[in-house]
C-alpha positions as CSV (number, residue, x, y, z in Angstrom):
1,M,6.5,5.3,11.7
2,N,3.2,5.9,9.9
3,A,1.6,3.4,7.5
4,A,2.8,5.2,4.3
5,K,6.4,5.4,5.5
6,L,6.3,1.7,6.5
7,I,4.9,0.7,3.1
8,V,7.6,2.6,1.3
9,S,10.3,1.2,3.4
10,R,9.1,-2.4,2.9
11,A,8.5,-1.8,-0.8
12,H,12.2,-1.0,-1.2
13,S,13.1,-4.3,0.5
14,V,11.0,-6.5,-1.9
15,R,12.2,-5.0,-5.1
16,D,15.0,-7.5,-5.6
17,L,13.0,-10.6,-4.6
18,T,12.1,-13.1,-7.3
19,E,10.1,-15.5,-5.1
20,N,8.3,-15.6,-1.8
21,V,7.2,-11.9,-2.0
22,P,5.8,-11.1,1.4
23,S,2.3,-9.7,2.0
24,P,2.2,-6.0,2.8
25,C,-0.4,-6.7,5.6
26,V,0.5,-5.0,8.9
27,S,-2.6,-6.3,10.7
28,V,-4.4,-2.9,10.6
29,C,-7.3,-4.2,8.5
30,T,-9.6,-1.2,8.1
31,M,-10.9,-0.1,4.7
32,N,-10.9,3.6,4.2
33,A,-14.2,4.7,2.5
34,A,-12.6,7.8,1.0
35,T,-9.6,6.1,-0.7
36,E,-11.0,2.5,-0.9
37,Y,-7.6,1.3,0.4
38,C,-6.8,-0.6,3.6
39,D,-5.5,1.9,6.1
40,G,-2.7,-0.5,7.1
41,C,-1.4,-1.8,3.7
42,L,-3.0,0.5,1.1
43,R,-4.3,-2.4,-0.9
44,T,-7.8,-2.6,-2.4
45,V,-10.2,-5.3,-1.4
46,E,-9.6,-7.0,-4.7
47,E,-5.8,-7.0,-4.2
48,I,-6.2,-8.4,-0.7
49,A,-8.6,-11.1,-1.8
50,A,-6.4,-12.2,-4.7
51,W,-3.0,-12.0,-2.9
52,S,-2.7,-15.7,-1.9
53,V,-3.1,-16.9,-5.5
54,L,-1.1,-14.3,-7.3
55,P,2.3,-15.1,-8.8
56,D,5.3,-13.3,-7.3
57,S,5.6,-11.0,-10.3
58,A,2.0,-9.7,-9.7
59,K,2.7,-9.3,-6.0
60,K,5.8,-7.1,-6.9
61,Q,3.6,-5.0,-9.2
62,I,1.2,-4.4,-6.3
63,W,4.1,-3.4,-4.0
64,S,5.1,-0.9,-6.7
65,L,1.5,0.5,-6.7
66,L,1.5,0.6,-2.9
67,E,4.6,2.8,-3.0
68,Q,3.0,5.1,-5.5
69,R,-0.2,5.3,-3.4
70,A,1.7,6.1,-0.2
71,A,3.5,8.9,-2.0
72,S,0.3,10.4,-3.5
73,L,-1.8,10.1,-0.4
74,H,0.8,11.9,1.6
75,S,1.9,14.6,-0.9
76,P,1.3,18.3,-0.2
77,I,-1.1,18.4,-3.2
78,S,-3.1,15.4,-1.7
79,S,-3.1,17.1,1.7
80,Q,-4.4,20.4,0.3
81,A,-7.2,18.5,-1.6
82,T,-8.4,16.9,1.5
83,G,-8.4,20.0,3.7
84,G,-5.0,19.3,5.2
85,Q,-5.8,15.8,6.3
86,C,-3.9,12.9,4.8
87,H,-5.4,9.5,4.8
88,P,-3.1,6.8,6.2
């Protein structure tokens, strides 16, 4: 399963949580210069740095953003714009 599919799958599982929202980290901590997202979890550096002090409501908002990023980074339009290569 690629990173985007994993993020989408995990995002669905956290939707109903009200506390103890888990980190999206999958231990693939490499920042993509083109997207400015982590290749593993699709978070920005700012989101990663703030995660441990964010309330669960903000963490859920980030999960929602991650799901949107995964979809947009792997859509046919995104793929065409990058010459057929999607960024994980």
